[in-house]
N, C-alpha and C positions, 0 to 999 in steps of 0.2 A: 593292469597297465595304468600307470599314473600319467596324467596330462598336465600341461601348464594351466594355471588359473585363467579363466575367461572373465574379462572385465565387462561390467554393465554400468551405465551412467544415465543420469537424467538431469537436464538443466531445469531447475526450479528454484530460483534464487530467493523467493519470498516464502516458500513452504517450509514448515518446521520439521516434519519427519516423513521419511519414505522407506518403504520396504520393497524388496524384490520377491515376487512369487514366481517360481519356475518348476516345471516338471517335464519329463520326457513325454512326448506325444503318445507313446505306447504304454505309459505307466503313470496316469494322472494321479493315482493315489499317493505317489511319492513326492508330491509337491513340497518344495522347500520354501521357507519364509526367512529371508535374509535381510537383516537391517542394513541400511545404506548410510554412509558417512558423508556429511556435507562439507564441502570446501568453500568457506565463506569468501575467499578471494576470487573464485570463479563462478560461484552459484550452482555448481554441479554437485549432485549426490553420486557417490561411487560405491561399488562393492565388487569383489572378485569371487567367482565360484570355481571351486576345485573339483577335479575328477569328473568332468563332463565327458562322457564317451561320445564317439561319433554318432550323429543322428540329429533329429529335429526336436526342438524343445519349445513348449508353450511358455510364454512369460508375460507378465504384466507388473504394474507397480501398484502398491497399496500405500496411499498417502493421505496426508491432511491437506484438504483443499484450501485455496485462498479465493476461490471464485465467489462473487456476491450472490449468485443464485443458489448457494448452499449455506448451511449453517457454518459459523466460524469454526475452522479446524476440523470440520467433519471428515471422517475417513471414507475414502472412495477407492474402488479398483479402477485403474486407468491403463489403457493401452499406451505403449511407448509412442510419443508423437513423432519419433524417428524410425518407427518399425518399417522394415523393408519387405517383410513377408507377413501377410495377414490372412488368417483362416476365417472367412466370413461365416462359415457354417457354425463354427463353435465360438466365434467372437474372441479369438485369441491371437496375440502376436506370436510369430514364429521366428526362432533363431536356429540356424544350422551350424553344427560343429563338425569339422572335418580335419582329421590328422592333428587334433589338438588346437585348432584355431577357429575363431568365429568368422564365418563367411559373411560378406557384405550383403549379397542378394540371394545366397543359396546356390549360386552357379558361377562363382568367381573364376573358375577355370575354363569357362566357355572359350572356345577357340574361334575368334573372328576370322572368317575366310575372305571377306571382300573389302577390308579396310583400305586396300591399295587402290581401289577403283575411284577415279576422279568423278565426283558427282556434278550434275548440271548446275551452272551458275544461276543466280537469282533471276536474271533477265530471260532465261530459257525455260523456266519451269511452267508446267500446266498442272494445277492442283486438283486432286479428287478428294472431296470431303467424305469421310467414311465413318459409319457407325458400326462398330464390330458386331454388336448383338444381332443386327438385322441383315448384315451383308450376306451371311450364309445361314442355313437352317440350324447349324450347330452353334453359331454365335461366338466362335473362338478365333484366336489368332492363327492357330494351327490349321483350322478349316479353310481359312482364306488361301493358304498355300496348298494344302492337300487336295482341295476340290478344284484346283486349277483357276481359281478366281484371281489370284495375283498375276498369273500369266495372261488372263483376260485383260487386266488393267494395263499391263506393260506391253504385251505383244499385239493384242487385238485393238483395244481402245487407243493406246498410245500415250497415256499420261506419264509423267515422270516425277510426280510428287504426291504423297498421300498425307492428308491432314486427318489424323485420328481424333475423333471426338474424345473428350476426356477419358483417360485410361487410369487415372489415379483413383484409389479406392473410394467408393461412395455408395451408401445405401445397401451394403451387404450384397446379397444375391439378387436384389431387385433389378428388374428390367428398366434401367433408367439411363438418361443421356450422360450423366456424370457431372453435371454442373452444380454439385453440392458435395465438394470433396471433404472427406473425413480423415483419411490417413494419407498424408501427402507423399510419403516415400514408397508406398506400396501399390502394386498393380491390382486393379479390380479382379477379384477372385475368379469370377465367372469367365474372364477372358483367357485364362490360362496361367502358367507359371512364369516367373522371371526369365527362365531359360526359353520359354516359348516366345516371349517378346524379343529377346536377343536373336533368336532364330528368324523371327519375322523381319526385323530391321536388317539383319544380315542378308536375307533373301532379297529384300527390296534393293539394297545397295548393289547386290550382284546383278540386278536388272537395270541399274542406273536410276533408281527411284529414291528420292529423298523422303524422309519421314518427319512429319511436323507434329509436335506436341501441342495440344490445346490445354493451356494452363489457366486454372481458375485461382487467381492470386488476389482477388479483391475481397472475397468473403469465403466462409467455410460453412460446412454443415454444423448444426447445433451440437452434434455429438463428437466433434473434433476434440481430441484429448486436451488441446491447449485451453479450451474453455473450461474443462473440468479441473485443470491444474491451477490456473490463475488467469481468469478471463481478462481482467483489465490491464494485465501486463502486455498482452499481445494484441488486444482489440480495443476499439473505441468503446467507451462505457455505454454510449447510445449510438444512434445512427450518425454516420460521418456527415451526410448531407440531409438534414431532417426534411427539407422541402422537396427532395428528389423522389418522385413516385416509384423509381426503380430501386427496390430493396429486396435482396434475396437471402440475406442471412447475416450473421455477425461479421463485421468488416475489420480487416487488419489495420492496425494503427501504425503506419509507416513513419509517422512524425515523432512518436514517443522515443525519448532518449533516457536511458538509465544512467544517471549522473554517477552513481557509485561504481558500476562496472564499465562505464564509458562505452556503451554499445546501444544500438537501436535493435531491440530484440526481434521485432517482426521483420525488419529488413534482413537481419542475419539468418533468420529461419528460412525465409523464402529464397534467399540467395543459396543457402545450402540445398534446398529442394531442387532448384533449377540446375545447379551444378551437378547434383547427384544423377539426375536423369540423363543429362548429356554425357557425363563420364561413364556411367554404367551401361547405358543403352545406345550410345552413339547416335543420338537424334540430331536432326539437321536444321531445325527451326522451332520457334515457339510462337504460337498465337496467344496473345494475352486477352482474356475475356474481360468484358466490362471495364475497360480502361477509363472511361469517363467517370465512373463511380470510384475507381481506385484513386484518381486525381493526385498522383505524386510522381513527378518526372524524375526525381532523384533516384528512387528505387529502380525505375525502368532503365535509366542510364547505367546504373550499376550492373543490372542483369545483362544488358546488351554488351557491355564491355567484357564482363566475365565469361559469358557464354560464347561470344565470338572468338575470344582467345582459346577457350576450351576446345572448340571444334576445328581450329586452324590445323592444317592449311585447307580443310574443306570449306566450301562456302557456307554461310549461316545467314538466316533471315529472321527478322522479328516483325510480327504482324499485330496490329491493334484491332480489337472490336471497339469502336467508338461511334455511338449513335447520337445524332447523325455524324457522318464522317467529317473530318476537319483537317486542314493542312497543318495545323499547329501541333499535331501529334506525331508527324513524320519528319524525318531528318531534313528533307528539302524545305520544310517550313519552320525549321529551328527546333523541332521536337526530338524525342529520343529514339523512335522506332523507324524501321525501314518503310513500312507499308501499313495500310489501313483498309479494312473491309469497306467496299463502296455500297452504301445503301441506295445511293442515287441510281446506279446502273440497274439494279434489280427493279426498283420502283418505276423508273421512267421508261425503260425499254419495254417492260411488260405492259404498262399503261398505254403506250403508243401502239402496241400490237393487238390490243383488245378493245380499246375505246376510240372509235373513229371520231367522236365529237371532241376528244381531248388531244388530237394529234398535234404534235409540236416538233418541227424539225430542229428548232433551237435546243430543246431538251435532249434530243437524240444526239446532236452534235456535241453537247457538253459531256455526255456519257462516253462518247467515242474518243474525244480529245480532252483528256483530263486536265490539260493545261488551262482550259477555259474555266475550270473549277479552282484554279490557284495552285495546282500541283505541277512543279517544274520537272519532276523525275517520272519517267514511264513506269517505274517500279513502285510509285507511291500509293497506288490503289490496287486492291484485289477485287476484280470484277466478278460478278456471278449473276446468273439468271434467277436461281433460287438457292437457298441455303437451309440448314436445319431450322432456322428461325422463321422460315416462310413456308407457305403452301407451295407445292410444285406448280410450275407454270401451266401445265395441262389442266390441273384442277381449277386454277383461276380462270382459264379460258372457258371451261365448261360452265362455271358459275355465271359467265356472261353469254351463255347459250351458243358458244362457238365450239363445234363438235367435229369429230372424225377428221377427214382430210384437211378441213379448214384450220383446225387446231394444230395438226402436225406441221403444216406448211409454215405457220407462224413460229413455232418452236424451232424449226430448222433455220429460219432466218435469224432468230435470236442467237442460235449457236454460232452462226457465221459472224454476226456482229461481235459476239463475245471474244472470238479468237482473232479478230482483226482490229480490235480497239487498242489504244494505249492502255497499259496496265497489265497486271498478272491475272490470267483467266483461272477461274475455279468452277468445277462442276460438282454439284451436290448429288450424292449417291442416288442413282436411279433416274436422274433427269434424262440421260442418254437412252434409257430403256422405256421412256414414255410413262413414267410413274405419274398416276393421276388420282391416287387415293387421298382422302382428306386426313390430315394429321389430327390427332387427338389434342384437346386443349391442355391436357396434363403433361407437362414436359418430362415428368419422371416416369411416365408409363407409355413410352413410345414403342409399342410392340407392332411392327409392321415389316415382316420379312420381305426382302427384295424378290420381286416377281420375275424370276429368270425364265419362267415358262412362256413369256410373251415372245421369246426368240425361237420357239420350237418350229414355227412355220417359216420355211425358207423365204417366202414372199409375204410381206405384211407391212403396214405402216410403221410398226415398231422396228422391224429390220431396216427399213428405209431410213428411219430416224437415226438408228445406231450408225448406219453407213455414213450419214451426213456428219455426225460427230467424229467418226474415225477419219474421214477425209479432211475435214477442216483442222483437226488436231495434227494430222500428218503435214498439212501445208504450213501450219504455224511452226512446226519443228524444222521443216526443211528450208523455209524461206526466211532469210535473215531480215528482209524488209519488214516482215510482220512482227519482228521483235526489236525493231529500231526505235529511236525516239522521234521519228519523223512521221507526221500525218498531216495531210493537207486536203481540205475540201475544194473540189473544183467544179461541181455541178449540183444544183438542187432545183426541184420544181415542186412547190407545195401542192398544187392542185392534182398533179399526177402522182404524188407521193413517192418521188424518186430522189435519192441522195447518192452522190458518188464522191469517193475520196481516194487518195493515193497513199501508199506506204512505200518508202524508198530506203534502201540500205545505204551504208557508208560507201559501198562499191557501186552505187548508182543503179542497182537492180530495182526495177519498178514493178509494183503490184497495184492494180486498181480494184476497188471494191464498189460494186453497183448494188444498192439496196432498194428494193421495190416494196413499199408498204401498202399496197392496194390489193383488193380481192379481184381486180380486173386483169384480163390479158391485155398486153400492149405489144402488138406486132409491129415490126419496123420502127421501133422507138429510137430516137436520135439522142445520144448523150454528147454534149458539146464540151469544149474547153479541155480536151484530153491533153495532159501534160507530156506529150511525146511527139516525135516527128511524124510527118505524113508517111504512110507506107508501113509504119510499125505494126507488127502482128502481135496479137495476144491470144493465149489459149486459156479457156475457162478451167481453172483448177478443180471445179466441182463437176465438170462434164468435159473431158478432154476431147470429145468429138466436136466441140464448139470452138472454132477459130475465127477471130475477128481481126480486122485490120482498118487502120485509118486510111480513108480514101484520099486519093491525090487532090490537093488543093483545099483540103479541109482539116479541121482538128476535131473531127467527129467520129463516133462509133455508132453503127446501126445494129440493133439487136432486137430480139424478141424477149419480152419479159413476161414470165408467168406470175400468177398471183403469189405475193409474198416471197418472191425469189431473191436470192442473193447470189451474185456472181463474184468470183475471185479471179480476176484476169491477170495472167502472168505474162510479162513481156518476153517474147521469144528472141 
């Protein structure tokens, strides 16, 4: 049976010669070596391969390199920098042929079942940062679904957005976090197949969960094919910022312009990468890693424009990692992106909950009301207690000799502050389960499976902690006041370590948050200046048996405060 020729191409405008090496995965001895023809007008090498029967084929390019770390015109075997399927075990690019045509990802005929479901708006999302390798024992996308863990996230915990730590291929089969991308169009082999990723996203969308791609577009792995083909065409010859101590690998040169072809090659490549993942896998947001080091707003604005249009009419979100966070990177401050990770929230909230001598109500207020930091939009910051870059809060408390119930009480208060502050809340995987193990210092060897066994006992500090997260997430999703752009402080007492603030919806629904940062019990405590009429009743959303009311002739609420207690008082 004859089939139509299948085209292969490689963009390598400065290279002299390229050959295609290709063989069926079941017959590696039949590898063909096919010379490719260069089109000087476009910079592409092309060839066509006839009589490829249906199946999977290994392929790579044999070329004369232009990279300075090799001898001039040295011949190298190179994986396609646009490969969409990568066999990490055999170090081969894979292409699938079906019915005489080349498939994009190997599963082009996947039938999306949940594209019609309207996903939550940016202002409504609660993000769960997830590392696939450690979330289940199997460490795969399918296992998250098949072991019931996706239902745990959506139905029990109640989050509605998942930020997957980098899923683009890095370091082969190694157990690594993914922040050293090698093959930008390919899924990490150990996580599953392209069809598995489509199934995962589809299942998330069916549960009303958005999926966020963590994109590493500032630098790449040293084994990225682009470095082997022609390093200085895509990357800076040396470090982009020589004085910056943060350097993780060869950095893309988004400034370089090819006068002959009238293109910016690094910009075009990363644009193609981002657009591919959104179009092929229907992803709903991008977190941009190391934006401070990337230092190019033009490429970010281009990606934002293209990706937002690609996902329309579904909502889309762009998030920066910029350390320390700054309003200049977000749209409300004139920057290109919607939001930025808040390093201040993590550092200041935790420090105020574990260092009595460093207690500062002003720092806490700045974390809760991001307008005090210069952010005019409530979406401008993503707040978190801990992230993959930090030790878990319980571990840090233990390092300060705060143990057992004392530690859990403080983490529960932190959860309440997280869900009632201005900003988008994010939970690092395992925080709600009381994860307290120390992270290894090697970011590429983070092997620490989620300890689901802590929930085996029906009554335990771990179960209480999880219930606190579940309830405050439920309140965040139910109460529009907690997702509004309104937050006002109405009471504070430094010596008593008490802070109170209100959240009010556009419909004037009122929620009060009372935060107690002391290890002492305070019975019959009076909170003054309540922004409501006398006689108004409030029910504590964290304990519905507690009902309080403003007594006649006062603007005060009388209550009992437990150590490190947070109350969310809902106007009845």
